[in-house]
N, C-alpha and C positions, 0 to 999 in steps of 0.2 A: 435396875427400876424394879420394884417388886410386884408380881404379875397381881392384880386384882381378882378376888374370888364372885364369882357370879352365884347369885341365889339359887337353888335347883335339889334336883336328885339323886345323890352318890349312885353310880352305875354299879359300884361293888357292894354295900350294904343295903341300897335302896332308901337312905334317911332322907329327908330335907336337910340339906346343910349348904354352908359356902362351898362352891368346888373350882377346882385349880383340872386345867390341861396335864394332861399325863403326860412327859416328853421322856420316849425311850432313851433309855442307856446303847442300845446296841442297834444296827440298823442291818441286815442278813440282805434285803433289797438292794441299798446302795454300794454296800462292798462287792455284791455280785459284777455289778457294770453290765457291760453290752455283752448279752451271748446268742446263740442260735437258741432256734425254739427246740430243739430238742432236750437241749443243757438246761431252758430253762423251765422247761417239765418235769425234769428233774429236781432241780434246785425247788421250784415250788413243791411238789409230792414232801420232799424234807423238811421243808418250813410246815408243811403240815404233822405229818408223821412226827416229829419230835415236839409238838405241841406247844409251836413260837406262836403264844395268840400275840405279841405284840408286832411281828412283822404279817401273821394273817390279817390282823388288822389293816394294813396299808393294803395288801393284794384284794381285799374285798371294799376298796375304796371306803372305810369306815373314818370320821372324823378321831382328832386324839379323845382318848377317853376324859372325861369329869369326872373328878375322883374327890370327896372329901379330903382334909388333910389324913386323917389316921387313916386311910386307907390307901392313900398317895405313897406314905410309909409301910404299907405294908406289900405294894405294885410293887416300890423300888426294891425290896428286899424280894419278892421273888423270881424279879426280875435279874437281879446277882444272883441267888442261886442257881437258875437255870443258866446264865451266862457260863458259871464256872462247872454245871456239870457238863454243858455242852460242848467243852472248851472255845467258846468265842471271841 
């Protein structure tokens, strides 16, 4: 079933358009699994240091990004490039 867009302002281009939830391709948080607190601190620091804005969103308890279709495609390209550059 195709998700139905909602009307609103795109978080990326800030234009009023039909919006879709952006679902990330990677998930560093679930991959990490359970760990001790010192390891978790290092893991979080690594996410922040590498500019992983997708996992930072989850760390900060923000909902999925609401993007128009054009920005959704650009966000996917950015994430795929990030995954490739960081060998995730």
